[in-house]
BANU-384251 format. One record per residue (C-alpha): x, y, z. Coordinates in steps of 0.001 Angstrom, whole numbers, padded with zeros to 6 digits, always signed. Example, Ala and Ser with C-alpha at 12.3 -4.5 7.8 and 13.67 -1.06 7.14 Angstrom:
2
+012300-004500+007800
+013670-001060+007140
***
This chain:
141
-010529+022779-009497
-013355+025133-009270
-012693+027527-006484
-014777+027854-003235
-017356+030397-002603
-015133+032021+000325
-018445+032939+002427
-019466+029802+002560
-016817+027562+005375
-014102+029463+007426
-011415+026651+008576
-010383+026539+012423
-007206+025262+011953
-005921+024404+015292
-002677+023572+015120
+001140+024376+017168
+002949+023341+014804
+003687+026422+012700
+005972+023951+009295
+002460+022065+009705
+000006+025305+009590
+001786+026645+006600
+001659+023240+005393
-001645+023180+005406
-002194+026538+004468
-000505+026246+001180
-001951+022720+000601
-004683+024930+000564
-003625+027525-001534
-002062+025039-004419
-005758+023509-004678
-006952+026830-005174
-009083+026573-001976
-010731+030004-000794
-011960+029474+001938
-010786+031636+005274
-008838+029694+007556
-008102+031202+011301
-005136+029422+013431
-005564+028923+017160
-001527+027325+018105
-003699+025466+021085
-006988+024583+022375
-005881+026930+024817
-006376+029441+022922
-008675+027973+019735
-011448+028223+022828
-010829+032110+024045
-011565+032474+020120
-014692+031029+020158
-016063+032518+023381
-015640+036145+022417
-016275+034850+018514
-013312+035500+016553
-014332+032068+014799
-018258+032264+013772
-020052+029277+012202
-020261+028455+009666
-017341+026304+010059
-015383+023099+010282
-012178+022248+012988
-008957+020792+011619
-007600+019845+015001
-004247+018295+016232
-003970+016108+019378
-000385+017017+020282
-000558+020480+021641
+000955+022382+025043
-001927+024232+027400
-005140+022065+026249
-004003+019150+023994
-006904+018048+021541
-009022+015378+023258
-009263+017860+026496
-010534+020909+023186
-013153+018269+022001
-014532+017119+025495
-014827+021265+026263
-016844+021624+023169
-018571+019018+023549
-019731+020979+026829
-020659+023887+025055
-023764+023870+023419
-023298+026765+020991
-019981+024277+019807
-021333+020826+020597
-022887+020113+016573
-018924+021379+015324
-017284+019794+013107
-014020+018566+013588
-011836+016426+011526
-008376+015098+013385
-005376+015837+011884
-002579+014989+014105
+000313+012205+014507
-000608+010096+016833
-001374+006785+015074
-002255+005539+018973
-005546+003444+018946
-006486+005115+022428
-006391+008556+020680
-008230+007051+017967
-011473+005552+020144
-011517+008768+022113
-012209+011144+019585
-014632+008995+017356
-015865+009039+020527
-016328+012473+020834
-018027+012530+017479
-015435+013720+015329
-015731+014124+011608
-012724+012089+010896
-009211+010834+011995
-006273+011830+009438
-002584+010896+010719
-000069+013601+009449
+001374+011676+006419
+004972+012338+004991
+003240+011690+001043
+002286+015341+000336
-000404+013387-002484
-002113+011978+000547
-002019+015570+002532
-003559+016773-001204
-006937+014230-001184
-007344+015630+002457
-007400+019121+001083
-009495+018021-001331
-012198+015588+000775
-012332+018626+003303
-012743+021014+000222
-015528+018337-001685
-017728+017937+001969
-017992+021656+002883
-019010+022215-000684
-021856+019266-000508
-022875+019911+003404
-025335+022359+004529
-023920+023106+008280
-026094+025563+010934
-024605+029004+011199
***
């Protein structure tokens, strides 16, 4: 697999579970994807990081829904209300397969909704999808 130019797109990972975050980071390394990963441990921390420009465009957000302080749905509502971030590309990666969470996420314009899976192959497919996505999509800066 061709290595991605790390200056292109940053992955902004919003995930409270250390094991899940490490799995994502390892998955990117295994697939030889060199894009930088910046992590926030919950929605409130993510909003604070955006407010002080710790994450700069272009970026793609990989968002968990089940988090303390501000959950993923509340985070989505808040960034969609911010002019600088309302067009942010967000993929949800969560344990929730609740239909209400899925509907609400798409109502808030997520690019995709994935349920965390025990299968390593399915997870690598998600990483491949993200890698392919930011190689072909032109994101605003």
